C-alpha positions, -999 to +999 in steps of 0.1 A: +756-138+321+748-129+356+720-102+361+702-085+391+672-069+385+642-050+403+608-070+402+575-068+416+564-099+439+531-115+426+526-147+444+544-182+446+529-216+441+544-250+460+545-278+435+556-313+440+577-332+415+570-361+393+587-385+412+581-369+446+574-402+463+611-414+452+631-384+467+637-374+501+610-350+521+633-320+514+636-325+478+599-334+468+589-298+460+598-267+441+587-233+437+571-213+407+577-179+416+554-152+398+570-118+392+567-086+372+597-072+358+599-034+352+577-030+321+549-048+343+556-079+320+548-114+338+575-135+345+581-170+364+609-184+378+611-221+389+632-225+416+646-258+426+674-251+449+666-258+486+685-229+500+668-204+478+633-221+483+638-220+520+646-182+521+617-176+496+594-196+520+605-180+553+602-145+539+568-127+540+568-111+508+539-091+501+517-084+466+539-058+445+565-055+467+600-046+452+624-072+453+660-076+436+663-108+419+700-122+409+696-146+383+719-167+358+711-169+320+728-199+303+728-208+265+737-243+263+725-270+236+709-241+216+686-236+249+686-204+271+683-212+307+675-190+334+683-197+370+675-177+401+705-173+420+688-153+450+664-128+460+660-101+486+639-072+497 
């Protein structure tokens, strides 16, 4: 299922992967994107896609800025997975 929802930007954290030393330079990090949903509930997206990460890092989002987030919700192996597809102002 694909969704596009409006969120408020809080902050982002740039994290290193556990096996970062074994990976190429452009694959060593991932982003934890902290947002608020329409009811002001905190949400976290773990972003591993290089193109989406580049877009987030080059954007100058400010606190509580409204963003349109496109994400995919998948149910596989008795587990729900959420994947951020795109983000825009």
